[in-house]
C-alpha positions in Angstrom: -15.9 4.9 19.3 -18.3 2.4 17.8 -18.8 0.8 21.2 -19.3 4.1 23.0 -21.7 5.6 20.4 -23.9 2.5 19.6 -25.7 -0.3 21.4 -24.0 -2.9 19.3 -22.4 -6.0 20.8 -18.8 -6.8 20.3 -19.8 -9.5 17.8 -21.9 -6.9 15.8 -19.1 -4.4 15.8 -16.8 -7.1 14.6 -19.2 -7.9 11.8 -19.2 -4.2 10.7 -15.4 -4.2 10.4 -15.1 -7.8 9.2 -13.3 -8.8 12.4 -13.9 -11.3 15.2 -15.4 -10.1 18.5 -12.1 -10.9 20.3 -10.2 -8.6 17.9 -12.7 -5.8 18.8 -12.1 -6.5 22.5 -8.3 -6.4 22.1 -8.6 -3.1 20.2 -10.7 -1.6 23.0 -8.0 -2.7 25.5 -5.2 -1.2 23.4 -7.0 2.1 22.9 -8.0 2.3 26.6 -4.3 1.9 27.5 -3.2 4.5 25.0 -5.8 7.0 26.4 -4.4 6.6 29.8 -0.8 7.0 28.7 -1.0 9.7 26.0 -2.9 13.0 26.4 -2.9 13.6 22.7 -4.8 10.4 22.0 -7.3 11.1 24.7 -7.8 14.7 23.4 -8.3 13.5 19.8 -10.8 10.8 20.8 -12.7 13.4 23.0 -12.9 15.8 20.1 -14.2 13.1 17.8 -16.7 12.0 20.4 -18.0 15.5 20.8 -18.5 15.8 17.0 -20.3 12.5 16.9 -22.6 13.5 19.7 -23.9 16.6 17.9 
């Protein structure tokens, strides 16, 4: 969500969460896979995204 709703780089996002940029990239890949496999995950993220966009 941070990647989608900000212009921050992976390294900057990692700094926010006290993680390495490679950990952020791995998390993005895991979540992307979950979104494609599970409708409930996709729906929850879409709901959160809509709320953040307001």
